[in-house]
Structure formats: structure tokens, C-alpha cells
C-alpha positions in Angstrom: 0.0 -0.1 0.0 1.3 3.7 -1.0 -0.7 6.6 0.4 -3.1 4.1 0.8 -4.0 2.6 -2.2 -2.9 -0.9 -3.5 1.0 -0.7 -5.3 -0.2 -2.6 -8.3 -2.6 0.6 -9.2 1.1 2.8 -9.4 2.6 0.0 -11.5 0.1 0.8 -13.9 -0.2 4.2 -14.4 3.6 4.5 -14.7 3.6 1.6 -17.1 0.6 3.5 -18.8 2.7 7.1 -18.6 5.4 5.1 -20.1 4.2 4.1 -23.0 2.5 7.7 -23.7 5.5 9.2 -23.8 6.8 6.2 -26.3 4.2 6.7 -28.5 4.8 10.5 -28.8 7.9 9.6 -29.9 7.0 7.7 -33.2 7.1 9.3 -36.6 3.1 9.0 -36.1 0.7 7.2 -33.9 -2.8 8.3 -34.3 -5.3 8.2 -31.9 -7.2 4.7 -32.5 -3.9 3.2 -33.1 -3.6 0.4 -30.1 0.7 -1.5 -29.3 -0.5 -3.4 -26.4 2.3 -4.0 -24.0 4.8 -5.8 -23.7 7.0 -4.3 -26.1 10.4 -3.2 -27.7 11.2 -0.9 -29.6 14.2 0.5 -31.3 14.6 4.2 -32.2 10.3 4.1 -32.8 11.3 7.8 -34.6 11.8 6.1 -37.8 8.0 4.5 -37.5 5.3 5.8 -38.8 1.9 3.4 -38.0 -1.7 4.7 -39.8 -4.9 5.0 -38.6 -6.9 2.1 -36.6 -4.0 0.1 -36.2 -3.9 -3.1 -33.6 -0.1 -4.1 -32.4 -0.5 -7.3 -30.1 1.8 -7.6 -27.6 5.5 -8.8 -27.9 6.0 -7.1 -30.9 9.4 -6.5 -31.7 10.8 -3.4 -33.7 13.9 -2.7 -34.4 14.6 0.9 -36.3 18.7 -0.1 -37.2 20.0 3.6 -37.6 24.1 2.4 -37.0 25.4 -1.3 -37.3 29.2 -1.9 -37.4 30.4 2.0 -37.6 27.6 2.7 -40.5 24.9 4.6 -40.5 21.4 3.5 -41.6 18.4 5.6 -42.1 15.6 3.0 -41.7 12.1 3.8 -41.8 9.1 1.1 -40.7 6.0 2.2 -42.4 2.6 0.3 -41.0 -0.5 1.1 -43.1 -4.6 1.8 -41.7 -6.4 -1.1 -40.6 -3.3 -3.3 -39.9 -3.6 -6.9 -37.1 -0.4 -7.4 -36.3 -0.4 -10.4 -33.7 1.6 -11.4 -30.7 5.5 -12.2 -30.9 5.8 -10.0 -34.2 10.0 -9.3 -35.0 10.0 -6.2 -37.9 13.6 -4.6 -38.3 14.7 -2.2 -40.2 17.6 -1.2 -42.0 16.2 0.4 -45.4 13.1 0.3 -45.4 9.8 -1.9 -44.6 5.9 -0.7 -46.0 3.4 -2.6 -44.6 -0.3 -1.4 -46.9 -3.6 -1.0 -45.2 -5.7 -3.3 -43.8 -2.8 -6.3 -44.0 -2.7 -9.4 -41.0 0.1 -10.4 -39.9 -0.2 -13.5 -38.0 1.7 -14.2 -34.5 5.4 -14.8 -34.7 5.8 -13.8 -37.7 9.7 -11.8 -39.0 10.2 -9.7 -41.6 13.4 -8.1 -41.9 15.2 -6.0 -44.6 18.2 -6.7 -44.2 21.0 -9.7 -44.0 24.2 -9.9 -42.3 27.6 -9.1 -44.5 30.3 -12.3 -44.3 32.1 -11.3 -47.7 35.2 -10.3 -45.7 36.9 -13.4 -44.6 39.7 -11.6 -41.9 36.5 -9.5 -40.1 33.9 -11.5 -38.0 30.5 -11.2 -39.2 29.2 -8.9 -36.6 31.7 -6.1 -37.8 30.8 -6.5 -41.7 28.0 -3.7 -42.6 24.4 -5.0 -43.5 23.4 -5.6 -46.9 20.2 -4.2 -48.0 16.9 -4.6 -49.9 13.5 -3.1 -49.1 10.5 -4.5 -48.2 6.7 -4.2 -49.4 4.0 -6.1 -48.5 0.8 -5.3 -50.4 -2.7 -3.9 -49.2 -5.6 -7.1 -47.8 -2.6 -9.3 -47.9 -2.4 -12.5 -45.3 0.9 -13.7 -43.5 0.6 -16.7 -41.9 1.8 -17.4 -38.6 5.9 -17.8 -38.4 6.5 -17.1 -41.7 9.7 -15.0 -42.6 9.6 -12.0 -45.2 13.3 -11.5 -46.3 15.5 -8.9 -47.3 13.9 -7.3 -51.3 11.0 -9.1 -51.0 8.1 -7.4 -52.5 4.1 -9.2 -51.9 1.7 -7.7 -53.4 -2.1 -7.0 -53.0 -4.6 -9.3 -51.6 -2.0 -13.2 -51.0 -1.7 -15.3 -48.9 1.3 -16.2 -47.2 1.4 -19.8 -46.0 2.1 -20.6 -42.1 5.9 -20.9 -41.8 6.8 -19.9 -45.0 10.4 -18.2 -45.5 9.3 -15.5 -48.4 12.3 -13.7 -50.6 11.6 -11.9 -54.0 8.2 -10.6 -56.5 4.9 -12.4 -55.8 2.6 -10.8 -57.9 -1.2 -9.3 -56.4 -3.7 -12.2 -55.5 -1.2 -14.7 -55.1 -0.6 -17.7 -52.5 2.7 -19.1 -51.5 3.6 -21.7 -49.1 6.7 -23.9 -47.6 10.8 -23.0 -47.7 11.9 -20.7 -49.4 8.1 -20.2 -50.3 7.5 -20.5 -54.5 4.1 -19.6 -56.1 0.8 -21.6 -56.6 -1.6 -20.0 -57.7 
């Protein structure tokens, strides 16, 4: 008890206050959008959230501004009405653009970079990243546990199967499944 109130009341107040401060750091985060705690956000200034976006708990958004001594200008843009379920991890060192009304199931990973490994005399962690913009079209559904790799462009109203590993250009209205995902329709 503190000042006659249960400690949990103060913890909730502090968490909500910290969340409010964090959301103000985003490039945009309009009213009507929700980011459920707990979450991990690195460099929120590079993140734009659309209207009526729902991001479930344990989201991890990493905007890379510097790695291995190289400067990057990472951006993450999430369109209106998109729903991102639990435990989704997104890394942007270049640009990740998620369209409007996209459904992203739990445990999806989206990355726009790979580690460089060409210089055999240097540890991989000391080498610059390789970049490739990721774009996910309006109305697409990404299934549970899918991985979207750098340089991937997914068209509108696509279905990405659960557990798929996707790299390349996926045309509008496609259904892709498997590792490395291949077009089925």
C-alpha cells in the first residue's frame, strides 16, 4: 500500500505513462491505433503507424540507425487498419512498408537486411549490412511463423502460408507456401 492505494495501481499508472511517452516518440501514431504492452521498440522516430492499427503484445520493432560503424536510415511504415498479432519481429535498416488492412499472424519475422560476410578477415558482426526494401501489399494475410526476407515485394491480397520463408517478388492475389516459398496460384 502507498498513500492508501494498492501498489498495482501505481505500477499501472507508471506503465501507461511510459507507454504514452514512447508513443509520442513515433514519427506518427494516431488515436485509434493500439500497441499492447509489453513491447520492445528500438528507435521509434523511424516508425509511422496508420489509423486503427492493432499491434498485439510482445511486438519487437527495431529501426537500425547504425551498425558496424555504418549509418543507416531505417523506416517502418504500417498502413491503416492493419492487425499485427503477438510476438512479431520487424527489423528495418532500409525500409519496410506494410500496406492497409494487412493481417500478420503470430511469430512472423520481417527483415530488410542481412549480415554481410564477404570479408573473411572480419567477424560477421563487424561487417556492414546488406539492404533490400520490403513491401507488403494492401489486404495481404501473412500466416503464423512466416519469415519475410530482404528485398521481398508482396502484392496486394496475397496469402503467405504458415511457416513460409519468402524472398523475391510475389504478384497480386498469389498464394505462396513452403521454404523458400514458391508460388502456387
